[in-house]
C-alpha positions in Angstrom: 26.4 -177.1 151.0 27.1 -173.4 151.7 30.1 -172.1 153.1 29.9 -169.6 156.1 32.4 -166.1 156.0 33.4 -164.8 158.6 32.7 -161.2 159.7 34.9 -159.2 157.3 36.4 -161.8 155.3 36.6 -160.9 151.4 34.0 -162.4 149.3 35.6 -165.1 146.7 36.4 -163.7 143.3 35.6 -160.0 144.5 38.4 -157.5 143.9 40.0 -156.3 146.8 39.1 -153.0 148.6 42.3 -151.2 147.7 42.4 -152.6 144.2 38.6 -151.3 143.6 40.0 -147.8 145.0 43.0 -147.5 142.8 40.8 -148.1 139.6 38.5 -145.3 140.5 41.0 -143.0 141.9 41.4 -139.4 140.0 44.5 -139.0 138.5 46.3 -136.2 136.7 47.0 -139.0 133.9 43.7 -139.9 133.5 42.3 -136.2 133.7 44.4 -135.9 130.7 43.1 -138.3 129.0 39.6 -137.3 129.5 40.4 -133.6 128.2 41.8 -135.1 125.2 39.2 -136.8 124.5 36.7 -134.2 124.6 38.9 -131.6 122.9 39.2 -134.0 119.9 35.8 -134.9 119.6 34.2 -131.5 119.2 33.5 -130.0 115.9 34.4 -126.8 117.0 38.1 -127.7 117.3 38.2 -129.4 114.2 36.7 -126.4 112.2 38.9 -123.7 114.4 41.7 -125.9 113.6 41.4 -125.9 109.7 40.5 -122.6 109.7 43.9 -121.6 111.3 45.8 -123.6 109.2 44.4 -122.2 106.3 45.4 -118.7 107.3 48.8 -119.7 108.3 49.6 -121.2 105.1 47.1 -119.0 102.6 47.8 -116.0 103.4 51.6 -116.8 104.0 51.7 -117.7 100.0 49.6 -114.5 99.0 51.7 -112.4 101.2 54.6 -113.7 99.5 53.5 -113.7 96.0 52.4 -110.1 96.3 55.6 -108.8 97.7 57.8 -110.8 94.8 55.6 -109.2 92.4 55.9 -105.9 93.4 59.3 -105.9 94.9 60.3 -103.6 91.7 58.1 -101.0 93.0 59.4 -100.6 96.6 61.5 -97.9 97.9 65.4 -98.1 99.1 64.1 -98.3 102.6 61.2 -100.9 102.2 63.8 -103.0 100.2 66.2 -102.5 103.2 64.1 -103.8 105.8 62.6 -106.4 103.8 62.1 -109.8 105.8 61.3 -112.3 103.7 61.0 -114.9 106.5 58.4 -112.5 108.0 56.3 -112.1 105.2 56.4 -115.8 104.6 54.9 -116.1 108.2 52.4 -113.6 107.7 49.4 -115.6 107.6 50.2 -115.9 111.9 48.9 -112.6 112.4 45.3 -113.4 111.2 45.6 -117.2 112.5 46.1 -115.9 116.0 42.2 -115.1 115.9 41.1 -118.8 115.5 43.5 -120.0 117.8 42.4 -117.6 120.5 39.0 -118.0 120.2 39.7 -121.8 120.1 41.5 -121.2 123.7 38.6 -119.4 124.9 36.1 -121.9 123.9 37.8 -124.5 125.2 36.9 -123.1 129.0 33.6 -121.1 128.3 32.1 -123.8 126.0 32.0 -126.0 129.6 30.3 -123.2 131.2 27.8 -122.2 128.6 26.5 -126.3 128.5 26.8 -126.4 131.8 29.1 -129.8 131.5 31.4 -127.8 133.9 29.6 -128.9 136.9 30.0 -133.0 135.6 33.7 -132.0 135.3 34.2 -130.6 138.3 32.5 -133.4 140.1 34.5 -136.0 138.6 37.5 -133.9 139.9 36.4 -132.1 143.1 39.9 -130.4 143.4 39.3 -128.5 140.4 42.8 -127.4 139.2 43.7 -130.6 137.5 40.9 -129.9 134.8 42.9 -126.8 134.6 46.3 -128.1 134.3 44.8 -130.9 132.0 43.1 -128.5 129.3 45.9 -126.2 129.2 48.3 -129.3 128.7 46.1 -130.9 125.9 45.4 -127.4 124.1 49.2 -126.4 124.4 50.3 -129.8 123.1 47.8 -130.1 120.2 48.2 -126.4 118.8 51.7 -126.3 118.7 52.2 -129.7 117.1 49.7 -128.3 114.3 51.0 -124.7 114.0 54.6 -125.8 113.8 53.6 -127.8 110.8 51.7 -125.1 109.2 54.5 -122.7 110.1 57.1 -125.0 108.2 54.8 -125.3 105.3 54.1 -121.6 105.1 58.0 -120.7 105.2 58.9 -123.1 102.4 56.0 -122.0 100.0 56.4 -118.5 100.8 60.4 -119.1 100.1 59.5 -120.9 96.7 57.4 -117.7 95.9 59.9 -115.4 96.5 62.6 -117.5 95.0 61.2 -116.2 91.5 62.6 -112.8 92.2 65.9 -114.7 94.0 64.3 -112.9 97.6 64.1 -116.1 99.5 66.2 -117.3 102.2 67.0 -120.7 103.7 66.4 -121.8 107.3 69.9 -121.4 107.9 69.7 -118.0 107.2 70.1 -115.7 110.8 66.8 -115.8 112.9 65.0 -118.1 110.2 64.6 -121.0 112.0 63.8 -119.1 115.2 60.9 -117.2 113.6 59.5 -120.5 111.9 59.4 -122.4 115.6 59.0 -118.7 117.4 55.5 -118.4 115.0 54.1 -121.3 116.5 55.1 -120.8 120.2 53.7 -117.6 119.6 50.0 -118.7 118.8 50.3 -121.5 121.1 51.0 -118.7 124.5 48.2 -116.6 123.0 45.6 -119.7 123.0 46.8 -120.3 126.2 45.9 -116.8 127.3 42.3 -117.7 125.4 41.9 -120.9 128.1 42.9 -118.3 130.7 40.4 -115.7 129.8 37.6 -118.2 129.3 38.1 -119.9 132.7 38.3 -115.9 134.0 35.4 -114.8 132.5 33.1 -118.2 131.8 31.4 -116.4 129.3 32.3 -116.7 125.5 31.7 -113.5 124.2 33.0 -111.8 127.2 36.7 -114.0 126.7 36.7 -113.0 122.8 36.2 -109.6 123.2 39.0 -109.3 125.9 41.3 -111.5 123.6 40.3 -109.2 121.0 40.9 -105.8 122.6 44.1 -106.6 123.7 46.1 -108.4 120.4 44.1 -105.9 118.1 42.5 -103.3 119.6 45.0 -101.7 122.1 48.2 -102.0 120.0 46.7 -99.5 117.5 45.3 -97.5 120.0 49.0 -97.1 121.5 50.2 -95.5 118.1 47.6 -92.5 119.1 49.6 -91.6 122.1 52.5 -88.9 122.2 55.7 -90.6 120.9 57.3 -90.3 124.1 55.0 -92.6 125.7 53.9 -94.6 122.9 57.3 -95.4 121.9 58.4 -96.7 125.5 54.5 -98.3 125.9 54.2 -100.3 122.6 56.9 -102.9 122.9 55.5 -103.9 126.2 52.3 -104.7 125.1 51.6 -108.7 125.0 51.0 -108.7 121.2 54.3 -106.8 120.4 56.3 -108.7 123.2 55.1 -111.9 121.6 55.8 -111.3 118.1 59.1 -110.2 118.8 60.1 -113.7 118.7 59.2 -114.6 114.6 59.4 -111.0 113.6 56.0 -109.6 113.7 57.0 -106.7 115.6 59.9 -106.0 113.2 58.1 -102.4 112.6 57.8 -101.5 116.3 60.1 -98.6 117.3 62.1 -100.3 120.2 61.2 -103.6 119.9 62.2 -106.1 122.4 64.8 -108.3 121.7 63.4 -111.7 120.7 63.6 -114.2 123.7 63.2 -111.4 126.2 59.8 -110.5 124.4 58.5 -113.9 124.4 59.5 -114.4 128.3 57.4 -111.3 128.9 54.6 -112.8 126.7 54.9 -116.2 128.8 54.8 -113.8 131.9 51.3 -112.2 131.0 50.1 -115.8 130.3 51.2 -117.1 134.0 49.6 -114.1 135.2 46.5 -114.7 133.7 46.8 -118.3 134.3 47.2 -117.7 137.9 44.3 -115.6 138.2 41.9 -118.3 136.3 43.2 -120.8 138.5 42.6 -118.9 141.7 38.8 -118.3 140.6 38.4 -121.7 139.1 39.3 -123.0 143.2 37.4 -119.9 144.9 34.3 -119.4 142.9 31.3 -122.2 142.2 30.4 -123.3 138.8 
């Protein structure tokens, strides 16, 4: 015998409408998990991170070994300015390229393949996608680069110890520099993410990133000293490097945390511009 349901009565065994809606609701946490799945499943992510780690550790070890073997040829001025921590972390200057390129690809890669349409269809509010990408990228890159930075420091100091040039983490500024190197490449990579979202083109994003970090700083040295001396410390690369010692040769370099605050300010401005374009312009 069949039972007749009254209009509007729930079907036995069927999920309640509110429960079904809640199960399908788009939340920041779910977007975050989705972006983490995409980030770790791409081969380009694995290869780029491996290259960056090898650069941080390998070049740091190379510079430490060379400086240790050639220290006896250094002039008194070079010996006075010798920074064992900075030497062991020299690979950071090269690894920032890999992290910056990866940051650009995180956003521009979806535009080049058209996958961004699916992402924004699933998340109509759009901005949660950008926040999730930035959070996944920053968390992953900082964790990896921090481990690589510590390995590079200890390996470099062991190579420098043969000539009694090594320092420990308790030395003034050493721990700050090791952690600062990881913070530097993380924020630099987030700038890459912002450029990828802003330009929506891989070539344009990478070219702009390279210009900001590797073209403009040397060109600023060609300016008259009265201008270059005041301008160079405020460039993004010099401001960020002040935290870990990479800007030690820049005249008038900012204090570590002041420089890093300015560097983060550049990142915030670019991220805000990327968010504005993502919200306003069609994919």
